N, C-alpha and C positions, 0 to 999 in steps of 0.2 A: 861403263854403264852399270847400274845397280841390279841387284838380284832380289826377287821377292817370292815368297811362298804363301799360298793362300790355303787355309784349312777351314773346312765347313764342319760345324757340329751343331747338335741340338742341345739346348739346356732346358732342364725341367725343374719345376717347383711343385711340391706336394704340401698342402697345409691341412692339418686335421685340427678342428676346434671341438672341444667338449664344452657344452653350454649348460647352464643351470636350467632345469626344466620349468621352473616357476618364473613368471614375469616379474621384473624385467630380466630377460635372459642374458646374464653376464657370461663372458667367456671365463670358464674355470681353469682351462688348460689349453695350450696351443703347442702342437708339435709340427716341426717343419723339416723337410728334406729337400735339398737342392743338389743338382749335379748334372753332369754331362749324360745325355741319354744315348745308349748304344742298343738300338733295337735288335741288331743282328747278333750281338754277343750274349744274348739272354736266352736262357732256357724258358720256354713257354711264351715267347713273344711279348707283346705289349702287356697282356694280362699278368704274365710272370714277373715282368719288371715292376709293374704297379704293385702287385702283392708283396714283392720284396721290399719296396720302399715303404709300404704301409707297416710291415713288420718291424722295420728299423725305427720308424717314428714311434710306434706303440711300445717298443722296448724301453723307451725313455719315460714311460708312464707306469706307475705314479711317480711324480717328481720326488727327489730326495729332500727330506726336511733338513733345514739348516739350524 
């Protein structure tokens, strides 16, 4: 007979859009963070995890010019 292991995890996505203030509001920049969420392994709980993700996304701004 076969053997199977089941793992449960939560996956999260954070999207930050910077929009033009004038109509029509075009997206000027989008930053995205995706990953497995580990609520227990984070200092500061949910707020700490979210703040950490926001910092990582905003570290990519402003985009490098090519």
